[in-house]
VEXKE-336207 format. One record per residue: z, y, x of N, C-alpha, C in turn. Coordinates in pm, whole numbers, plus 50000, padded with zeros to 5 digits. Each point is the difference from the previous one (the first is absolute). Layout:
N
ZYXZYXZYX ...
This chain:
438
785438201318396501105009649982500115008550124 500115012749984500065009250113501364999650065 500105003350131501294999950066501005009449939 499545011249945500955009449939500614994549874 499324990549936500554994149878501044989450030 499974994250120500904989050031501475004150001 500385011250065501415003549996500515002249859 499145005449911500415001749861500284986649935 499164990050034500234986749945501314994250051 500335002550128501234994650054501225006549939 499825012349940501125006649936500094996649852 499004992649948499994996649858501204991449965 500675003449891501154992449954499574990749889 500084987050024499614990149899501104998849896 499734992349896500984997549894500244985049989 501174996449947500314985949981499044993549901 499575007449900499054994549903498694996450068 499565008650090498774997450075500144987450086 501154998350060500224988350086500034987249917 500725000249888500124988049917498714996549927 499055009349996498724997049935499134990650083 500364997950128499214991450087500404985349976 499114991649949500404986449958500574991550113 499395000550118500484991350108501415004250043 500235013150011501355004550035501004996049892 499605001349874500914996849890500444985450006 499064991150034500334985850013500974997650115 499685005550118500854998050116501375006349980 500025011749935501265007049972500884991749907 499424994749894500784992449902500554987250060 499164992550070500474987450058501045002550108 499865010850076500995003050103501355003449937 499995007749891501265003449932500684987349948 499224991049941500584987449950500554991750116 499284999750111500454991950114501275005850062 500155013350000501245006050052501184996249910 499775000049869501054995349908500374985550032 498994991750024500264986050034500724998950134 499635008750097500695000050129501495002649984 500325010849925501405003549981500764988849930 499364993949901500624988849928500224988250093 498974996750080500114988350089501035002450110 499995011750061500905002750113501464999449956 500315007149892501405000249956500444986249949 499114993249930500354986749947500204989950112 499135000450100500144990950113501305002750076 500375012650013501275003550065501184994449921 499945001349867501064994549915500064984850015 498834993650003499954985450012500624995350131 499695006950109500564996350131501515002250002 500465011049943501445002750001500764989749915 499424996349885500674990349915500074986350065 499014997050086499974987050066500884999550124 500185011450068500714999950128501305007849997 500135009949912501165008750000500035009350119 498905001250073499965008150123499335013549973 500725011150016499365013149986498905002250104 500204994550122499005001650105498694993449961 500074987349955498784993149961499355006649879 500815005349910499455007249886499225012350046 500555007350099499305011650054498734995950072 500064988850074498804995050067498934996349898 500414993749889499054996649894499365012449941 500775010949991499475012549943498935005950091 500194999350132499085006750091499034991050074 500024986949973499184990850078498505002449980 499635006049888498575002649976499495012650064 500865007850069499595012850057499534998750145 500894995250086499755000550144498764992150042 499734987949945498814992650045498675007149970 500005009949912498745006549965499335006550121 500795005850090499405006450117499274989850086 500584988050017499334989750078498734995349929 500054999149867498804996349927498895010150017 500365012950000498995010350019499404999450139 500844997750101499504999550138499114987950024 500324988649937499284987650028498834997649906 500095005049876498994996849899499365012349937 500405011850044499595012349931498505002149992 499244995250098498565002249998499324993349882 500654989849940499404993249885499845009349880 500805010549993499895009549889498645006849997 499325000650116498665006050008498904989650010 500364987450018498994990050032499754989949890 500844999749899499834990449890499705007349870 499314993549905499715006349871501305004349931 500105012449955501285005149949500494993049874 499094996149909500474993549878500694986850030 499394991950085500604987250036501325002150075 500035010150086501195002450081501185004449913 499775009749911501095005249917500454989449899 499034993049939500344989249907500824989250068 499564996150119500734989850074501405004450038 500165012750035501335005050036500974999049884 499585004449882500884999049883500254985549961 498974991550014500164985949962500984992950093 499925002550129500924993850096501435004749976 500175012949972501345005249971500564993749874 499144998149899500434993449877500434985750027 499214993050081500334986150031501334998950075 500265009550090501264999850075501195002249907 499875009749909501095002649906500254987849910 498914993549957500144988249915500644988550078 499654998750128500594989650084501515002050013 500425012650021501445002950009500714997249869 499275002149889500614997949869500174985149967 499054991650043499984986149956500604990250099 499945003450128500424990350104501315004850063 500994991250002501295003350063499924996850149 499605009750077499844998350145501265004750072 500174995750125501055006050083499785015150014 501075007450021499905014550006499045004450111 500084993450115499115003650110498534998349963 499694989249928498614997649958499565010649899 500895003849907499675010449902499715013350068 500845003750097499775012350074498674999350076 499694988250053498754998350072498775001849912 500084995149875498895001749906499745014849974 501065007649973499845014349973499455007250123 500514996950118499535006550123498534996750026 499624987549977498624995950027499035007349908 500335001049872499125007149906499895014850036 501095005850048499985014350032499075003250117 499674990050081499055002450109498645004149947 499624994849884498695003149943500005012849917 501165005349966500085011649912499215012050051 500095003850130499245011750046498504998349989 499524987650002498554997749996499445003749863 500574994449894499415003049869500425013849949 501145005250045500325013949965499075009650072 499644996950125499065008550072498645000249933 499524988349956498714999549931500045007849869 501114999149927500155007549875500005015050025 500735004450102500065014350030498645005450044 499254991850074498665004350041499095001849879 500124991149901499185001449879500395012349920 501295003550001500445012049929499285012350055 499965001150132499365011750060498494999449987 499434988149986498584999049972499685005249860 500984998949911499785003949861500295014749975 500835006250084500435013949978499685008350123 499595012449979499665008850110500855012649997 500185006150117500655013050008501414999849944 500325010249920501355001249945500284989249897 498964994349940500224988949906500664988250071 499634997850126500644989250075501495002850021 500335012450037501415003550022500794998249870 499425004349888500704998249873500084985349961 499014992150041500094985749977501184994050074 500215004550125501174995450074501285004849932 499975012449947501175005249929500314991349878 498984996449924500214991449884500574986550041 499504994450110500544987250048501475001350037 500365011350062501405002050038500895001549877 499525007649902500775002049877500194986549929 498894992749987500094987049934500874990450080 499935000950135500814991450082501495002449980 500395012949995501415003249978500464995249863 499185002649898500354995649865500054984949990 499044993250065499974985449994501204993950072 500445006250110501194995050069501235001049911 500155011649936501155001849910499944989949885 498814998549941499854990649889500234985650046 499484996750120500174986450051501454996750028 500755009850054501424997750024500764997749869 499695008749900500664998349870499584986949935 498704996850008499514987549941500634988050069 500185000950134500604989050072501404996749950 500825010649981501354997649950499994993849862 499135004949913499954994849863499484985749995 498944997150078499404986749996500944989750064 500645003750111500944990850063501154996749905 500505010449932501104997849906499584991149884 498755001649954499554992549883499484986150034 499294998650114499324987550030500524992850124 500735007150085500414994250128499005003650108 500414999050129499135004750108498714992250017 500014986949978498774992350022498955003249894 500405001249876499025003849898499535014450020 500885008550052499595013750030498925000250108 500134991250099498944998850101498694995349938 500094991249901498794995649931499335011449925 500805009349945499455011849934499225008550101 500585001950120499285007950102498714992950040 500024986750007498784992650033498925002349894 500405000549874499035002549892499405013950012 500805010050039499475013550016498985000650114 500304993650112499044999550111498704993049958 500134989249926498824992649956499145008649909 500645007949912499245009149915499215010150081 500595005150110499285009350088498804993250064 500204987750047498904992750063498844997949903 500304996249876498954997749901499285012949965 500745011049989499385012849966499015004450108 500414998550127499105003650110498784990950003 500234987149981498884990550006498995002549890 500455003849882499105001649885499345013949998 500755010450037499525013649975499505007450123 500374995750120499525007050119498624994750039 499035008850022498674995350040500054992450132 499074990850016499904992550124499295008450104 500735004350102499465008550105500124992850133 498995001450084500084995150136500665010650087 500554996350116500685009850084499185012250031 498704998350030499165011550031499855009549882 499984994549878499855008349881501255008149970 501164995050041501265006849968500545008050116 499195002150101500445008150112500614992250114 500064986749987500604992050105498974995850102 500384990450084499134995150106499524986249962 498684998249976499514986849964500174990050113 500004987449964500034989850103501214991049996 500875001949898501164991549988500885000850121 500564988950036500914999550114499294995750126 498664999749998499244995550115499785011550096 499634996650121499675010250097501235006150062 499825005850116501065006950072501224990950021 499764986950009501084990950032500834995749883 499615002849875500744995649885500925010649945 500664996549888500775009949924501205005150078 500744991050068501225004450069499665009650113 499024996350081499645008850112499465013349949 499164999549896499475012449944501115008649940 500994993649937501115007449941500845006950107 500304992850107500795005950109499235011450067 498694998050019499215010550062499945012349909 499814997649870499925011349907501315007649990 501124992749996501305006749995500245008150126 499604994550116500175007350125499195012850002 498774999549950499175012149997500605010649908 500534995649886500605009649907501235006750061 500874992150062501265005450051499815007850130 498914997450071499755007950121499485013849968 499425001849882499525013249961501185009149967 500125011250070501185008549986500185005149858 498905004449937500105005749866500424989549898 499344988450003500344989449905501434995350023 500394998450125501364995450030501045009949948 499765012850021500955010149953500094999949847 498854999149934500025000349854500664987549942 499844988750069500714988049954501515001750019 500425005050116501435001950023500605009949899 499225010249966500495009849903500224993749863 499264989449970500164993249871500944988050010 500354996050121500934988850019501445004550013 500255010250083501375002950042500895005749890 499595010649926500925005049897500414989649897 499074991949945500444989749905500944989750062 499804996850130500874990250064501435005250009 500175012750039501355005650011500655001749863 499215004449901500565001449866500374986349943 499184989850028500334986449954501304995350065 500235004050126501264996750064501185006149928 499845012549957501065006649922500174993149865 498904996549937500044993549869500754986750007 499844992950113500664987250014501525000950005 500545012050019501445001850006500615005149870 499185002149898500525006249878501014991149928 499774987050001500964991049935501355000850072 499964999450134501255000950076500655013749984 499195010749994500545013449982500735001249867 499374994749894500645000549869501304992149999 500034988850074501224992050006501115007150077 499635006250112501015007250079500595011849924 499165006449918500465011749925500644996149868 500064986949973500634994749878499365005749873 498655000650001499305004049880500164989149894 499845003649875500104990349891498934989250016 500294987749956499014989250011498675003949934 498924997250069498695003049947499425013150048 500825009150054499475012950044499114998650123 500194989450078499124998150115498554998649955 499794993649883498644998449948499395013549963 500835009149947499515013549969499575007150128 500824998950105499645006350127498694994250054 499854986949994498794993850053498775003749919 500175003249873498865003749916499565014450024 500895008350059499675014250015498825002350095 499934992250108498905001950095498634997349935 499774988549937498694998049938499705009849888 501025004449927499765010249896499535013050065 500675004150108499565011950071498604998750056 499684988150052498654997450051498965001449890 500294994449884499075000649888499735014549959 501075007849985499855013949958499275008150108 500344997750127499355007450107498514997550006 499604987249993498584996950004499265005949881 500634999649884499355005349880499785015050011 501035007450042499895014550006499115004750114 500224994550119499205004250116498554995949982 499764988049949498644995549981499265007449891 500725003949893499335006049886499895015350011 500995006550058500055014649994499455006950124 499984993450114499615006750124498584996350039 499305009650059498674997550052500094993050135 498914993550043500054992350125500525007850121 499545012450027500535006950119501505002449992 500525002849879501435002449985500794987350029 499504988349957500704987550028500104997650151 498915003150071500004997650143500925009950072 500115012149952500915009750062501464996249977 500284992749892501384996749965500494986850058 499204993650086500424987050056501345001350071 500125009450093501235001350077501195004149912 499875010249913501145003349913500454988449911 499054992149950500384988949913500684988750079 499554997550123500724990250082501435004650025 500145013050031501355005450019500834998349873 499375001949883500714998449874500444985549979 499234990650053500394985949988501244996950083 500235007750108501124997150088501225008749983 499795013149984501135009350002501064997249892 499624996749875501054997249901500934988650041 499474990250075500834988550039501115004250096 499795010950073501045004750092501265003649921 499845003849873501155003349917500964988549979 499544987650026500894988549984501104999850106 499865008250104501075000850099501305004949936 499895007949892501185005049929500504990049896 499374988249990500384989549906500145005449858 498885004949941500045005749865500234989449894 500345004549879500204991049888498694995749937 500114993549886498824994049936498965010649963 500445011049936499055009949952499215006450112 500695004950103499325006650111499174990050079 500514987950018499224989750071498684997249928 500044999249868498784997549923499005011250019 500485012549998499105011550018499375000050139 500804996850102499474999550136498924989350014 500214988649938499024989250008498725003449923 500135006749887498825004449926499165009550084 500655009750067499275009450085499324992750115 500704990550060499414992450110498764992349953 500094993749883498854992849947498815009149973 500275012349954498935009749975499205002650128 500695000250114499325002850125498974989750040 500074988149941499024989650033498575004249966 499845010149918498665004649964499255005650120 500665001250115499335005150120498774991650035 500044987149967498914991250038498675003849938 500015006949886498745004249939499245009550091 500715008250076499355009450090499444993650125 500324987350025499494993150119498794991349969 499634998749872498934990849964498655004250056 499615012649983498705004350053499954999450152 501025005250072499944998850146499934985550048 500754991149935499984986150041498644993849974 499425002949884498694994749966498955004850098 500035012950035499025005650092500144994450141 501214995950037500244995250136499574985550021 499784992449891499694985850014498564998050045 499754989550080498634996550034499254994949877 498695000350006499214996049884500194985349967 500124991550102500224985849978501494996750023 500484989849936501374995650020501015007849919 499575006949895500945008149923500954991449918 499524988649950500884991149927501164995450087 499714997050128501074996150091500975011750022 499485012250005500865011750019500975001549884 499534998049878500895001149883501064989050000 499564987850037500964989150008501065002650106 499585005450116500965003050106500945011249958 499475010149933500855011049952501064994949904 499594992049901500944995049902500994990050058 499514990850084500904989850055500985006050098 499565009950080500925006750091501105007249924 499635006449889501005006949919501004990249941 499504988949945500904990249940500924993950105 499474997150118500824994050106501115009550043 499665012650023501015009650043501025002749890 499564999249874500975001749892500934987949989 499584988650056500904988650008500955001150118 499525006150111500835001650120500985011549983 499585010749929500835011949986501424997449953 500194992249891501374997449954500864992850104 499384991450080500774993050103500515010050104 499105009050044500395009750103501055009849947 499755005749882500955009649945501314993149963 499914987749953501214992549967500884997550122 499364997650116500784998050122500715012850041 499395011549974500645012950030501215002049908 499904995449876501085002149903501294993250043 499894989750083501224993250046500905009450080 499395009850066500795009250080500245013549936 499105004349912500105013549943500425000149854 499984988649933500194999749856498675001749930 499934996049874498725000449929499505014349980 500895009349966499575013749979499405006050126 500654997650115499485005250126498684993750037 499844986949976498754993350034498855005049913 500265002249870498975005449912499605014050046 500995008150038499715013550049499174999550128 500324990650089499234998750125498554996149971 499814991049903498634996349963499245012049947 500655008449918499355012049950499675009750110 500895001550097499725008850113498824995250082 499844986850013498874994550075498695002949928 500014999549866498805003649924499645014850025 501025008650001499755014250026499435002150140 500484992350098499455000950136498544995550003 499674989849919498614995749990499125011149947 500515007749903499255011449948499765010350110 501025002350084499835009250111498974995350100 499964986850024498994994550091498605002349946 499804997649872498685001949940499605014750006 500985008949991499715014450006499405004150134 500264992050105499475003450132498554995850018 499444992749904498624995550014499065011949999 498924998650075498905009749990499094995549888 499805008649902499174996549883498565003650029 499124990150012498595003050026499305005349876 498895006750021499205004549888499424988049928 500204998949869499514988149929498504999050005 499464988050020498564998350006499365002649865 498735004050004499265002149875499664986449941 500424997149875499704986949941498514997749989 499594987550013498604996249987499804994449861 499065005449920499894995749861499444986049983 499304994650101499404986849988501084989350000 500204992849889501084990149987499854988750101 498774997350045499814988650088500345003150145 500125012950035500255003450139501185009150021 500425007549902501005010450023501404994849997 500945008150057501404996050000500594999049862 499425007149900500514998949865499784986149941 499164992150070499744986449954501124990550036 500925004350083501034990950050501114998149901 501034993650048501174997949918501235003650078 501065002149934501285003050063501094995249910 501204999750049501114995149918501245007750035 500655004649900501255006950023501114989750017 500825001750098500994989950032501074998949896 500675009849952501144998549910499624993849869 499984996850009499824995749875499654987749983 500354994150101499834991549986500284995349980 499094993850070500054997750018500844996949999 499785004449917500474996249985500574991049917 501785002850039500444992049887500915008649918 
């Protein structure tokens, strides 16, 4: 392929049909959507179980977020395994262990501390098999098809979260929290079986990873710490990770105050759930429209405006609006999350050829951890400013993040290399929101 043809390829706009036609992506996409539904079901059900056993709102909140913060430590200590172990075994094992943990919580009446410990321990491994899965996605999709694949994952993630939350309420009401946990265990087990049966057996070298297992370079922990240090010392990679970590963390902080905001404003019972649903609905619509209608260069030019859109509507909460206006502001904020689509190509190009699975795990785990810390920080501000003021402050901080990104010097994008075995298009990347989400 001639160099003059490459920029045209980078401007090519893929379609969702083209992305879903790839069998390996379709398998990973489907199992990930099911696992996010199971995550939402397990998290909310476990929180209900802890609250019913203790009557403590604090412990219930800890149960809700205990699976988030340990992920960063898991990525730092074990992240290199995402590139060093066969991906089929790694992803299958991740879903199987998560299933076993959910089943253990459902069947065994443990002390609350032990239950929290089980969830935290399993979450340490989450970045490893998610990183391996994300690396395989980018191995399966090239160019704009990869970005649209990430868009589809985000759309499915938002929908699966909403469905999982609704399913959690219905299943808990019908079966009780322990049987609801057993349902989530069955969903995880189904994902594990699907990966084991349908994903080809690939060695790390075949899937773009680093062969050799956990041997060499002092073992998995030392290699993971060294790899994370190399990634974070690189200015471009560090900036792109922060750009995908910070806005979701601040918005999550605002989201964590919506129940209290609805209570302070004396909204009718149940309206807090409507407010909480507005953000993921806005995210879903934003990813669908930006991913489907805009060409790759346009998405990248809109990164800063979309980040600003994620934050500026939240400033309106300083006026303590009613239900209707609050819902509209949250929908607009959720739409701004589509900014991450414009960061996929730059992030992918900035990654080193080896260790990309660890980079995806670190990106996702860092985002999840900060989204767990964000509500604590913004909630502490609310004690002095009120919930409306704290939500507005979180939105202003997102807008400041957009201004910081605007100061970056944008380098000329490198010419993609068509050879899948050597070029940057062979790598993988992961969009943070969405996560990752949850």
